[in-house]
Structure formats: C-alpha cells, structure tokens
N, C-alpha and C positions, 0 to 999 in steps of 0.2 A: 594421692589423687582424689578421697574420698575428704581427705582435711583440707585441699588447697578448693575446694567445693564449697565449704564454709565461710569460705576468708571473703572478704570485697577483695573480688578479680574484677579485671576486664570482660566484657559479653563475648569476647573473640577465644579466652581463655577457657574461662567457661566452657563454653558450645566445645571447644575442641576434650575436655574432661568430660563429658556428658557422651561424647562419640566414642571416645577412646573407653570408656567404661560399658559402655552398651555392646563393642564388641568383643574387648577382650571379654565378658565375663562368660561368652555363647557360648567356646567349649566344655567349662566347669559349669557354670551354675546358669542356666538358660531363665529362672524367673529372675535373679539381679539385674541378668542384661536386659530382658522387659524389662524391667522395673526404671531403669536408666535409657534405656530406651524413650518410654513413656515420658521421663524427666524433661529427656532432651526434646522432645518434642510441645510439651508444656511452654518451653523455657525460649524454643522458636519462638513459637506463636505469639506471644507477650513481647518479644524482643524481634521481631520481623523489620520492624524498618532500619535497625540499626544492625544486623545482621547482613553477611555478603548471602544476594540471592539461589546461592547453590542452596544453603542451609533447608529450604522444603524439601526438597528431594535426595536432600541425607540422612533429613531425621526420616521419613520414611523407609530409607534404604535400611537403615540402623535397624530398625523397628521389624522390618521385616526377617534382618540376619537372624536379628534374637527369636522370632515364631518360628524359625526354620529350624532352630538349635530343638528348638521347644514341641519339634514336630506338631506344630498348630500349623497345617500347608494351608489350607484355606483362608487364613488371615494374612500368613506371608505372602500367598500368590496375591493378594489384595495389595498389599500396602508394595510389591514389588511393581503393580500396575499403574499404584498409582504414582512411585516412584518417575516410572516411565513416562507418564502423561505431564508430571511436573518438570521433569529434562527437557521435552519436547515442547513444552509452552514458552520455554527460554533458551530454545535450540543449545544444552550443555550438551555436548558431542559425547563427553565423557560420562556424564549420567544417565546418557541413552545407550550406552557400552554399558555401565555396569548392570544398568538393568535389565538389558537382555539376558546378560553373563552368570542373572541371579537367576532368572526362572530358569536360565539352561540346568542351573545347581540343583533347583526345587522338583524341577522333572527327572534330574536323576534319579534324585532319591525316593523318590515315588514308585522308580520302576519304570516311569515311560519316558525311553533312552529316546525312540526316536524325535519326540515330542524338545527331550534336551541337545537333540542335534539340531535342530530346525532355528530353536532358538540362541544356541549359541553359535549357529555359521550368522543369522542372522546381527547379532552382536558386528561378529566379526569384520563388519562391515561398517562399523562407524568405530573402528581402530585408528589409533593414530601413535603411529611408532614413536612419540615422543625419550628422550633418555631417562625419565625417571620411575621412581616406583611404582608409582600410582596406577600408572598406564598398561608398566612393567610387571607385576604381582598380578594386577587384573587379569590380562592376556597370559597371562602362564595359569592361573587358576582358569581360564576359558580351555584352555588346551589341556586341561586334565580333564574337565568336564570330558570333552569330547572322548578323550584317550578312553576313558572307564568307560562311556556310553558306547563307541563302538567294542569293547572287550566285551559288553555284557551280550552286546547281539553278535560274538563272535566273527566281527570284519575284523580283522586282528592284523592285517596291513593300515590301515586306516586308525587303530589305537597306537600303535607303533609309533607311524609316523608324527601323532599329534604329542603322545608323550615325547618321545624325543625333542621336539619343539619345547615342548614345555620346559623340558631338564635344563636343554640349550639355557633359553633364556634367565633361568633362575641361578645359574653356574655364571652367567654374563652379568650379573646385577645383583646379585646375593651372594655371592660366594660358594665355596668346595660345598660344605656342608650341608647346601639346599640340597644336592643330588643323593642327599639321604631322603626325602621327603618324597622321593618316586619311584622309592622300595616298594612299595606295594602295589602300585598300579605295572610296574616291570614287571614284578613277580607273577600276578595275576597274567599276563600276556605271554612271558615265557613259560607260564606252567601250561596253556593249555598251547603253546608252540613246541608240547614237546620233549620242554628241557628242565624239566625238574627241581636237576638239581643247582642250576642258575635262578629258578624263580626262589628257591627255599633260601638260599645264598642273600636275594634281595630280600625276601620276608625278614630274614636274621639281623641284618644291617640295619634294616628299619627300624628292627622293634630295640636293639641292643643300643639304637644313640636316643629312641623317645623314653627309654624305661626313665634315664635319666630328668624326667620335667614330668611330674607331678600332673600338672593342669593338663596336658597332652589326652588326657582321656579318651578320646575320642580316636585320634590316631591309634592309641592299643587295640583299643574292640576293632580298628578294622583290622590290623593286624596278625591277632589272633585268628579273625573271621575268613581271611586270605587264606591264610593257612593251612587251616580246617578245610577251606574246598579246595586246597591242594592235595592233601592228602587222601579227602575222597574222589578226588578224579583220578589217582593213581591208585588207588584201592586196597587203601590202609585205612580201615574204620573205626580204628582204636586211638591209634594219632588223629584224624581226625575229626574224632569226640571229646577227644583232653582239648584242641585247641578250641573248637568249639563251644565246649562248655564253658571256658575261659571269658571266651567274646562276651556268651549270654550272660556269666553273673557280674560283670563290672557292668554290663550294658544292662540290668535288674537295678542294680545297685545304685545310678546314676540316674535311672530314670530316661535313659534314650532309648524310646518307645520303637523308632525305624530301628535299632540294632536288634534289641527283645526281639523283633519280628523278625528279621532276616536270622539271626543264630538260632531262634527256635524252629523256624522251617529248616534251616541244616541240621537241625539233632534230630527232626522229626523221622525226615528222608535218612540219617545215617541210622535210629536203633530200626527203623525201619526197614532197613537192608542187612541186619543183624537177627533180625526175630527177636527185638527185644520190645516188644508189643507193650507191655505198661508202660516203659520209657516214652517210646513211640507216640500215647498216647497223651502222656502227661504235656511233653511239649505241643503237640499239635494242639491241645487244647490253649496253654497258653497264645500257640500263635495265633490262631484263633481269635481268642478275646481282644489281643490284640490289633490287628487286623478288624476287627470289629471298633475298636476305640479309633483307631486313624483312619480307618478306610472307609466308614459309616455311606450309608445311601443319603443321608441326609449333607457330608461334607464335600461328599462327589459332587451332589448335585450342586453345592452351594460352588465349588472348584469348575462347573461345567455352565455351570451359569456364569463367572469371570470371565470363562475363555471367549464365551461368546460373547460377550460384552465386546470386550479386548477388540475382538476379532471383527464384530461388526465398526467398531472406532476405528481400525486400521482402515479397514475398506473406505470409509468415508474421507480419510486421510488419502487415502489414492484418488478416489474418484477426484478431491478438490485437487492436488498434486496433478492428475492429468487435466485434469479443465484449466486450471493456470499456465501448465506448460502449452496445451493450444490455444489459450489467449496468448501465450505469446510469442512461442510460430506465427501464431495471424500479425499480432502487430509487427513481426521483423518482416513479413511476407508486403505488407501496407507499407513498411517503411522500405526497403528496399524499390517498389513499385513506385515511391513517393521521387528518393532518388532517380533513380533511371526518367523518368518523366520529364525531370527538371536539366538532366545532364542534354537529355535529346534538345531540350529547349532551346538550352543553350548551345549548342552543337550550331543549332537550325541558324539560330542569330549570326554566329560565329561566321557557318558558312555559306549565307544565304546573301547574292549578289547584284542585291535589288532592295535591300531594304536597312535603312540607314537606323542605327540602334541607339541608342544614349546608354553612358558609360554605367550609367546608374543602375542600371536595368540590371545592369551581369551584376555587377556591385550586391545589388540587393539577392537576386537570384545565389550570389556566392554564400552572403552570408547563411540563406536558408537551406543550402546545403550541408555547409557546415554542421549547423545546428542538428537537420537530421541524419547527418554521420555522426555526431558524437553520440546521438541517440539511439542509434543501431546497434556501433562499439560496445556504448554501456549494457543494452539489453542482449549482447551475444557472449560477454564478459561478465557481467553480472553475479551468473552463478560459481562460477570458478572464482571473483572476487569475493563474495560472501564464502565461500568455501575453506581460502585459504587464510582470509583476514579472523574468522572465528564470530563476524558479524560486526566488528569494531567499528565504528562511525567514525576514526578517526581514519583509520587505516585507507577503509575504502575512500574516503574525501579526498587524503593525499595521491590512491592511485588513479582517480578520476582527474586530479588539479593534473595531476603527471602525462595523462591521454591527451587533456586538453591544452598542456603545451608541447605535447608533437604537432597537433592538428594545425592550431592557430599559424606555428610559418607556416604549414605547409599551404594552409589556403590562401594566405596570404600572395606566393610565388605563383602557386595557379590564378591566383585572382589579377595578379599583374601581368604576368604571361596571356591570360583569355583578353585583357583589356585594351593592352598593345596589339594585338592581333584583332583586337575589333577595333582602333583608330586607324590600325594598315586598310582595313577593311572599308572600313566610314570613307578615308581619304581615295581609295581607289574608285570604288561608286562615282564620291563628287567627282572625280579629274574625266572618268568615264561620262559622265553625267554635263560636264562643263565642255569637252570636247566634241558629245554631240548638237550641243548648242549651239559649240564654233559653226560648224559643218551644216547646219542649219542657216543658219545668217547666210553662212557662204553662199550657199547656192540660191538663199533670196535675193542677194544684193552679188551679183558676180561682178 
C-alpha cells in the first residue's frame, strides 16, 4: 500500500489507501497510524471537490481512532465529536452511528462505563440493518462495547445479552472463526457468573487463536489481563500474578498506556493481597505515574469542556428540532382548518336550495382543496419519506409525483360528481322558480 501511494493513482484509490493504513496501523503502531491519518486529512482538504462528501467525516474518524489507540483520549474525543458534527451536517446516518460507536469505545477505555452505554445506545437509534460488512461490523463492535461495559458494572444479564447479539452478528456475516474473538468477553462474564472452568476455556481458545497473529498485540494483552482477573477472583494469586505480569510486560514494551495502567493496578492489588509490599509499591508507582500521564487534570478538564460543549450543541439541536416540529404541527393544523372551511363552503353551495352557483366556482374551490390536500399529505409523510430515501432528491420527487398521480384522478372524479350535483340543484332551483312565476301569473290573470 505504501508503494501504491507513491505511484500516480486516482484520488479514490489514494483515499482508500490512506484510510486503510491509518486504521490498520492502529493496533500495532499508533504513531504510524497517526501519521497516515494526518496525511489523509491533508489529502482530503486539498482534494475536497473531487472526493465523496463523506471523506471529511471519515478522515476525522480515522485520526480519532489512531489517537484512541495512542491513548490520547482528549484529542480522540475532539475528532470523534468533529466526525459527529460533520456527519450531521450532511445527514449521513452511518457517520453519525459510527461516531457514537467510537465515543462509546472511548469511554469504555477510560473506565466511564455508564457513559459508554449512553453513547452506544444513542448510536443504536441510528442503526440501519443493512446486509453489508460496514453496518454489521460496527453494530458488532457496539454490542461488544455494551457487553463489556455492563460486565464491568456487574450487570451480567445485560452483558450476556449484548455479547450473544454481537457474536451472532459476527457468525452470520464474518464466518465461524469470528466466534473466537468473543472469548475474552464471554470469559469475563462467565467468570463473574461463577463458572470459572468455562471462563478459562474461553480465554484459552481466544489466546490460542490470536497467538498466530503477531499484529494482534492488544488482543493478547487483553487475554492475559482478563485471565489474571479470573484467577484473582477465585483466590489463586500466583496464577493471577503470572498472567497480569505477561499483560504488563507486553503493554510496557509496546507503550500501550491504558493497558500498562490496568495491569499495574491489578498487580498492585495482587501483591498487596500476598503481602509483597515492595512489589506492590513498585507497580503502584507505575500505576500512579501512568494515571497522571493519561488522566491529568489538564486532560480531564479538556475532555469535560468538550463534553460540555457537545451537550450544549445537542441541546441546541434538540430545541431547534422541537421548534421545527411545533411549526410543522401548526402548519398541519392550519391546513386541516383550511380544508375543512373550503369543504363546508362547497357543501353549503351544493346543499343550498336558494342560491344558483356557477360551476366555475366549484372547479376553482376544488383545485384549491387539491393543492392544500397535497400540501397536507406532503407535510405528514415528509419525515417518513426523508428517512426512507435518505434525503435522495430524485427518490423524494418520484414519491411525491406518485402521490400527485393518485390524487389528480380522484380529484376529477369528485369534481365531476360535485358539478353534476350542482347542475342538478341549479336546474331544480330554476324549475321551482319558473313554477312559482307561472303560478303568480295565473293568479293575476285568472
């Protein structure tokens, strides 16, 4: 892919290469991931008019993921929120869905499990069950985030529910081997459910599979860490320390700060429980140093400000949406009132036994009712049409033309019926008037 980038290739292929390199380097080399993610942003900025409209939010997503893997959480949050805003501006449902999925994963890594659940569940509202890997893969990742967050909060029924959903999606769309990747999550859940043998089997299956993939560094760390937690839970400190150390050493070697923090915290607890104070102090010092690096006051403050600004933005969107909905309801009420008044007028003119009405008045009022009815149907169905067509102008136009094609014949049938009734009524009035005139003449000239 690097060689292809140096060639004279078209813009679409170059965009895909930058995206792929930015994402694929993340699990093993976050610095390289950040480099290619930044190159991707420069490329998109310089070629904006020649690239798809989703390229902007996608470049924010790629950089956000690279920063997430590098444990730079404030900047990762900044770019995920930027992705959300960019996606909303072009009404790209997939971009919005993915942004919330990423914000959920970010909060999961930070240990903000309730916020992880909050963002993931907001994202689920935008999920479209399309049969392709983009939607289903992100849906599986979101289910994984929810399962792990609930497991950490010891809400195990919900954890198991989302784990089963995510695994089923992966089995359906990505084959039998994808089942292995759920080993860590199911292992952690069954460990807390009091089934250590089953939990350990899941961990071993997971590790035996991923050990053949040198680039799956984070997966190996997670496998050792979760196994260490299992042995800690069942009071086997020696085995717990063995696996926690393996997780710590790999994390330290590859500069995975979040995993250094988690494994050193686990080792601190384990060494304290076995009265190995020197070792406990050593890992506690590393834990505190890493925590200060990752979660300093300055970084927490930045993240809180970003979170607060996003809450304000969402509140403004909510207020604007509410006002638009109120205006829409007001217009609908006015439209119904206008249709009702015109129908009452037409009914009065048709039923009146004393007024002769020109049929052109009925034709004119009929056209007005037709136009107002079409406007009413458009207002009622617009949100549904907009959602169904994903704001495609051509599809929306075709649907509206189809509605008009149904209304026009119905209008002419009703108009012909009304005119027929009007002519009949006018003739009856004229006939009655003529009879009355004749009777008066006969009385005057007996």
